[in-house]
Backbone bond lengths (Angstrom), bond angles and torsions (degrees), N, CA, C in turn:
res aa  C-N    CA-C-N  psi(-1)  N-CA   C-N-CA  omega(-1)  CA-C   N-CA-C  phi
1 X - - - 1.446 - - 1.522 109.10 -
2 X 1.299 117.12 138.00 1.463 120.67 176.36 1.522 109.10 -130.42
3 X 1.310 113.60 153.09 1.460 121.37 179.46 1.513 107.69 -129.28
4 X 1.305 116.79 137.54 1.464 120.65 177.02 1.526 107.99 -95.15
5 X 1.333 114.57 126.73 1.462 121.74 178.82 1.514 108.74 -116.54
6 X 1.308 115.69 148.84 1.462 120.35 177.98 1.521 108.94 -115.08
7 X 1.322 115.65 131.61 1.460 120.66 178.47 1.519 109.73 -72.02
8 X 1.344 115.68 146.62 1.458 119.48 176.95 1.529 109.97 -80.63
9 X 1.313 117.46 -170.76 1.465 122.21 -175.88 1.527 112.90 -61.82
10 X 1.325 117.49 -24.27 1.467 120.28 179.81 1.524 112.28 -93.48
11 X 1.329 117.53 -1.39 1.456 121.26 -178.91 1.519 113.23 89.44
12 X 1.320 116.49 9.51 1.459 121.41 -177.91 1.523 111.18 -86.89
13 X 1.327 115.80 136.00 1.458 121.35 173.56 1.520 108.69 -98.24
14 X 1.302 116.28 138.32 1.461 121.35 176.69 1.521 107.54 -112.24
15 X 1.343 115.68 121.09 1.459 120.47 -177.92 1.529 109.70 -91.01
16 X 1.315 117.20 132.74 1.458 119.32 175.55 1.530 110.09 -70.87
17 X 1.323 117.80 149.60 1.469 120.60 -178.58 1.525 113.59 -53.94
18 X 1.306 117.94 -30.02 1.464 120.31 -178.66 1.527 112.72 -64.23
19 X 1.335 117.88 -18.83 1.464 121.38 179.09 1.530 113.00 -92.62
20 X 1.333 116.76 -8.56 1.461 120.47 -175.53 1.530 111.42 -98.06
21 X 1.335 116.67 141.64 1.461 118.63 173.30 1.531 109.29 -73.33
22 X 1.287 117.35 126.35 1.471 123.35 179.15 1.526 112.41 53.73
23 X 1.333 118.77 60.33 1.471 119.98 -177.43 1.518 111.57 -65.99
24 X 1.298 115.20 151.82 1.462 121.23 176.39 1.507 110.30 164.20
25 X 1.313 116.32 161.62 1.469 120.02 -179.36 1.525 111.22 -64.95
26 X 1.300 116.22 141.95 1.457 121.96 178.04 1.524 114.46 78.26
27 X 1.306 118.55 -0.56 1.471 120.89 177.73 1.518 109.19 -72.83
28 X 1.318 115.95 147.82 1.464 121.08 179.00 1.512 108.56 -116.78
29 X 1.331 115.35 144.14 1.457 121.06 -177.76 1.513 110.11 -130.11
30 X 1.311 115.18 144.68 1.461 121.63 174.35 1.524 106.51 -98.26
31 X 1.322 116.93 128.98 1.461 122.46 -179.24 1.517 108.16 -118.95
32 X 1.332 115.93 129.21 1.465 120.80 -179.42 1.525 109.33 -135.33
33 X 1.317 115.50 142.74 1.461 120.81 174.56 1.514 107.70 -99.04
34 X 1.340 116.13 123.22 1.466 120.69 -179.26 1.523 109.07 -135.13
35 X 1.313 115.78 113.78 1.460 120.48 176.03 1.518 114.42 55.42
36 X 1.303 117.61 42.67 1.454 121.16 178.74 1.517 114.45 83.29
37 X 1.326 117.70 -0.08 1.462 121.52 177.20 1.520 109.31 -112.31
38 X 1.311 115.35 151.89 1.455 121.33 175.58 1.522 107.42 -106.93
39 X 1.316 116.09 124.34 1.455 123.00 -178.34 1.527 108.35 -107.26
40 X 1.333 116.74 128.94 1.466 122.38 179.41 1.525 108.21 -119.39
41 X 1.326 116.48 120.37 1.464 123.18 176.76 1.515 108.60 -126.64
42 X 1.323 115.80 153.34 1.459 119.00 174.77 1.526 108.20 -71.57
43 X 1.322 116.06 131.64 1.465 121.19 179.67 1.521 109.10 -88.35
44 X 1.318 115.52 142.23 1.451 119.92 175.31 1.525 107.09 -74.15
45 X 1.333 117.57 126.78 1.460 118.33 -178.28 1.528 111.22 -66.63
46 X 1.322 117.27 135.54 1.454 119.02 178.76 1.523 110.72 -70.96
47 X 1.318 116.35 149.28 1.454 119.23 175.05 1.520 108.97 -68.52
48 X 1.319 117.19 139.45 1.465 118.10 173.70 1.526 108.95 -58.50
49 X 1.309 116.82 142.09 1.465 120.74 -175.09 1.522 111.25 -56.58
50 X 1.327 116.87 -42.79 1.461 119.80 -178.57 1.520 110.65 -64.11
51 X 1.325 117.99 -39.99 1.461 121.01 -178.57 1.526 110.71 -66.31
52 X 1.326 117.73 -42.92 1.457 119.84 -179.43 1.526 110.44 -68.30
53 X 1.308 117.81 -35.39 1.462 121.79 178.10 1.523 109.88 -65.93
54 X 1.335 116.31 -43.65 1.460 120.16 179.14 1.525 110.92 -63.50
55 X 1.333 117.36 -41.83 1.463 120.93 178.89 1.526 110.20 -62.90
56 X 1.322 116.54 -40.26 1.456 121.41 179.07 1.525 110.34 -63.14
57 X 1.334 116.39 -45.21 1.468 119.77 -179.68 1.525 111.15 -65.30
58 X 1.334 117.84 -39.36 1.465 120.48 177.99 1.526 110.36 -63.37
59 X 1.325 116.67 -40.36 1.462 120.14 177.93 1.529 110.23 -62.26
60 X 1.317 116.87 -42.86 1.465 119.52 178.56 1.528 111.25 -63.72
61 X 1.326 116.66 -38.89 1.464 119.74 178.75 1.526 111.02 -63.70
62 X 1.342 117.05 -40.31 1.472 120.30 177.42 1.523 110.13 -62.07
63 X 1.320 115.97 -43.15 1.469 119.61 179.13 1.532 110.80 -64.23
64 X 1.323 115.22 -39.41 1.463 119.54 179.91 1.531 110.13 -63.58
65 X 1.323 116.11 -42.07 1.462 120.18 -179.97 1.525 111.22 -63.12
66 X 1.325 118.04 -32.19 1.465 122.25 178.54 1.523 111.82 -80.29
67 X 1.326 117.58 -9.89 1.458 120.77 -178.66 1.512 113.19 77.80
68 X 1.344 116.78 23.94 1.462 120.74 179.98 1.524 109.89 -65.71
69 X 1.317 115.71 159.39 1.462 120.06 179.21 1.514 110.37 -115.43
70 X 1.303 115.78 157.54 1.455 121.31 176.49 1.518 110.77 -74.37
71 X 1.321 117.37 169.23 1.467 120.97 -177.24 1.523 111.96 -67.47
72 X 1.333 117.84 -21.49 1.459 119.93 -179.57 1.520 112.10 -86.91
73 X 1.338 117.03 -2.08 1.451 120.06 -177.55 1.514 112.37 93.41
74 X 1.319 118.04 -8.17 1.450 121.43 176.73 1.518 108.25 -74.21
75 X 1.329 118.08 128.68 1.463 118.66 178.75 1.530 110.68 -57.18
76 X 1.321 114.86 136.40 1.458 120.16 -177.71 1.521 111.55 -59.63
77 X 1.314 116.28 -31.42 1.470 120.14 178.34 1.533 109.93 -57.15
78 X 1.327 117.37 -42.75 1.464 120.89 178.91 1.530 111.20 -66.63
79 X 1.344 115.83 -40.32 1.469 119.89 178.97 1.517 110.06 -61.29
80 X 1.339 116.96 -47.44 1.467 120.48 -179.78 1.519 111.67 -63.81
81 X 1.321 116.61 -42.04 1.463 119.50 179.01 1.524 110.74 -61.26
82 X 1.337 116.73 -40.26 1.460 120.34 176.88 1.530 110.82 -63.51
83 X 1.344 116.13 -42.37 1.463 120.11 179.53 1.526 110.84 -62.49
84 X 1.303 116.22 -43.15 1.464 119.98 -179.89 1.535 110.70 -64.12
85 X 1.323 115.95 -37.20 1.459 119.86 179.00 1.520 111.47 -64.53
86 X 1.337 117.65 -35.07 1.455 121.12 178.80 1.509 111.95 -70.98
87 X 1.351 117.72 -32.21 1.467 121.15 -179.83 1.511 110.76 -76.54
88 X 1.317 118.04 -31.68 1.460 121.55 -173.49 1.445 112.08 -78.03
């Protein structure tokens, strides 16, 4: 199936929702030009920076509670304490 679209005065094409995967407000799409074709895929939303940082810190705290060590052999407890000292 093909659809003919007309560009507006600025050269912008507007895609009808029926052509989009999972249409809806706030959805993000990745658009790529490949061999003369335009490919539109739904983009995976990025994690908010604060949320990913919090998840990372919680993971480190769990590791610290288990007494895990860093890859260099330095106890993770020391690494975390150093990190906290830099933030404070």
